[in-house]
C-alpha positions, 0 to 999 in steps of 0.5 A: 065322615064316610070312607072307604078301603079298598084294593088297587091291585088284583085283591090278597092288598091287605086291607082287612089290615087296613081296615081292623086298624082303623076300626078303632075309631069307626062306628060302623064298618061296610061290607058292600058287594062280593061274597064269600069268596074271597078273604080278608087275613087279620091278625091281632090280640086274639088270634088270625083269622080268614074273613069272608062274609065278615066285615073285618071291624068285628072285633071291637064292642064299639063297633057296628057291623052291616053287611050291605045290599050289595053282598052275594049273602051266603046264609048258612056261611054268613052263621058258621062264619059268625060262630067260628069266631066266636067260639074263639073269643069274639065277645058277639059283634052287633051285625045289621043285615040289609033286606035288600042284600040277594040269596047266594043258593046251593045250587049257584054253588052247584053250576059254579062247580059244573061250569068250571068242571065243564070248561075245565083248562079254560076255567076260569079259576074261580073259587066255586063259591057262585059268586058268578051265577048269583050275579048273573041270576041278581040281574036277570031277575030270579034272585032272591031278596033276603025280605023275600024269604017272609012271604011264601006266596013270592017264594013259591012263583020263584022256585018255579021259575028257578027251577024251569030254568037251573034244570034245563042246564043242570039236565041237558048241559052239565047232565047232573041231577035236577033241584027238588023243589020241594026241598029248595022251597024247605031249604029257603024257610032254613035261612028265613029263620037263621037270618031272620035276627040281622035284618032291617033296613042298612040303607035307612040306618046308613043315612041316620049314622051319617047324619048323626056325624058317626065315622062308617068304614066301607070295606071292598073285596078284592080289587082293582084289576079284577073290577066287571068293567075295569079288570082283566075281563073276562078273569075277573070277579061278578061284582064292582069292586071298586069305590064308587059302588060302594055308594049303591053296595052299601045305599048311601049318596055316592058325595058321602065318600069322603075319602078312599083309601086305596091299599097297594101291595109292595109287589104283586101276587095274584089269585087265578086266571088273567093277564100278570104282566109282572109274574116272576119267571124263575120257580125259584125267585116266586116261591120264596117271595111266596114263603116269606109274604105275607105271615105264613107265607102268599096263599088265598086266604079261601082256598089255600091255592098259593100265590102266584108273584110278582114284582110291582106293576107301577102300571097296573097300580097307578090304573088301579089307584085312578079307576078306584078314586085314591085321595091316599096310599096305605102301601103293605107288606114293605117288610118283607121285601127285606132280602132282597138285593136289587127291587125290579119296580116294573114301569113301563109296558112295551108293546108292539115295540112301543113303551106304555105307560097306560094299563091297557085292556086286556086284548094288549095285555097278552102281549105286554113285557114288563119294562124295569127299572131296579132300585137298591135293597136294604137288606135287613128287617124293619119290623118294630119301626114306628117313625118314619124316618127310622127306616132304611135309607132304601127302603125310603127310597123305594117307598118314594120312588113308588109314590111317584108313580103312582101319583098319589101320597102314600100315607100309612105302610104296613111293617108287618101283619099285625094290626099296630105295625104301621107306620104314618108319614105325613 
């Protein structure tokens, strides 16, 4: 069976932990989109890891990890990350990389950095990982597929076209040095040698695995509200973060995705710019939630930037679940909220003196003000509890109120960062 694990919010929902946990019984874990611009934090018996390109199932020797064709493949970063986890005692995982995956090149990172500098105060808050220029080139048909690294004739043609276009930008828009053709070709040859042992037709591999009845997890990056089409445009990522894209980014039929586990955070957080209706205006309150959040606070796994903090947004989360096609929800970081006397939940938006319950497009979102309902806190630590019935009554009321608001069954409640700190609900 194929299951997708995706986020309903702005990212940072805890998808890595859920993937790592479910990978215990999985055969294959697939990254299907995005690149090294966002991270999944995993805490297990080996320690704490912030994974970026590697799928979150690499810690099990019975699994195969797949980087699909939809991923922005930064080859040196992939090799460095793989060597990094092995150096910490992880048995070398079995990893396959799609020969149709396209390459994120050094000039993509430079262009991303230069553009953020040019935009200055109007920048998008990019991680400067080259993601936007990468996907722009992919759809402009000047990208490089991994399989093309092995044909110098194709590489020469690509290099000519790439340098012609990029050097105009670099020289005349950014006032930066031009790309050197010979150096670029040497880089491509070095990438070819690095990635050769991992390349294969992963779409054929996955379709064979489906026919054999294997258990496959599709692991998404970021969340619904960062999706290129359905997120808070233009403050979005440059790929689709939705489960539906899992079929495209992995190369499998869409009807094979039988379950969509959508991860929802018990409060809100976001990295980067964009509208954030329930953002906490009080700095002290935001700082306290940030410090208490996650394992060691709410800071970006890639950039280390402090996340913007907010209360639970039922409007955004309901929309995020719907647009993902959620079949069930994993609610995370509930344990963090045990210090609060009362918990605000945004149940609607006020826009132009009207209360709305559907998540609006960005121009209207800019006008939105949160409408809150307040639930009593439970004022105790719930970590270590395994049985849902043993949770404090007010904690259960909070979970069940969220479930009613998002209209999707919450089947898992995460009450700590560890792999086994999870409560299953029937």
